N, C-alpha and C positions, 0 to 999 in steps of 0.2 A: 620333113613332116610338117603338115599345116596344123594350125590350132584354130579352133572355132570358139572364140571368146565372145560373149555377148557384150556389146558396148552399151553403156547407160544412155537412156534417152535424154537429149538436151531439152530445155523448155520449148525450143522451136520445133523439134521433132514431135514432142508431145502435143503441141498445139496443132500441127499439121495432121497428126493422126486423128485427133478428136474431131476436127473440122471436116475431115474427109468422111467421117461416119455419119454426119448429120445430113439427112435428105434435103434437097434444095427447096422443097415446099414447106419446110418447117420454119417457124420464126425463132430467132435467137435474140435474147435480151441480155445485156450486161449492165451491171451497176457497180460503181465504185463509190464506197462511202468513206468518209474520213474516219480515222481511228486515233486512239491515244498515242500510238507510236509514230504517227505522222506519215505512214506509208500507205494507208488506205486498206480497205477490205473489199474484196470482190464478191459479188453474187451473180448468179446466172439462172436463166430458165429457158427451156426449149418448148415452144408451142407446136403442137401437132394439129394438122388440119381437121376441122370438125370436132375438136375438143375444147373444153374451157381452158383458159390460161392456167398453167400449173403454178404451184408455189415456187417462190424463189428458193435457191439453195441457201444453206447457212453461210455466213461470211467465211471467206478463205483468204489467205495471205496473197495468193497469186491468181491471176486470171485463168491460167491453165487448170489449176485445181478446181476452181469454180465451174469451169466448162465440163471437166470430167465428172464432177458430181451431178451436174444437170443431165449429162448423158446417161449416167447410171439411173437417175430418177426417172427419166423418160423411158428407158429400157424396161424398168420395173413396171411402169404404167402400161406399156404395150403388152408385156407378158401377163399382166393381171386381167387385161381386157380381151 
């Protein structure tokens, strides 16, 4: 009998998944700012052709979290327009 268990996404798989969703003609900006913990905080934004530059995401502990937030932000902007 086989079992179908979902395996958790590793940070590498999460990064590959979000990068695969971003169209090639969009711009991607990443920013890492120093933080009090010494690890840095990541911000991201995705620019769509023909639109003004979007706002940066709020700071996140990991780059993947910031990219996923930027993707959600861009998707919301597309659905609104």
